[in-house]
C-alpha positions, 0 to 999 in steps of 0.5 A: 329719791326723786330728782329736785329740779329748781324752777323759776317763774316769769316775774316782775313788779306790777308796773313792769308787767303792765308796761310790757303787757306780754302774752304768756304761754298757755299754762305759763305763770306770771308773778308780781313780785310787789303784790304776790299776785299771779296770772296764768297765761292762755297763749293768746291774751295779753297780761292786761286781759288776763285775770288774777288767779283765785284759788278755790281752796280756803286761805290758810293764814300763817300763825304767830304769837303776839311776841313773834308777829312780823313788822306790820310796816312790812306787811301792809294789808297782810293778814295773819292768825295770832294764836295767843291774843288776849281773849283767844286766837284771832285773825289780824291784819296790818294797817301799815303801822300795827297788827289789828284784830279783825273783830274790833280793829283793836291793836293786838296785845 
């Protein structure tokens, strides 16, 4: 059985990263705890000069039923996939108060 080695990446809020503006080592990951975004260091540029990592793979949304969606207020600007929405499964986004269908902005039901 392979050994499990826990890892923790450098992390902090976007404000903390901006204030410190460190140079990350080449390949070192810096994670923003309040946005979920991250940058990968190149060993020479400061945080502010690095770009956020963008995957070349499709984004996969977490699936929920209408009854099990998380609180919209906790996921402002987040997206999910609602499997049992009226009219069929559909992506939805949080406006900070409600989960809304992407297609017509109606509140999911």
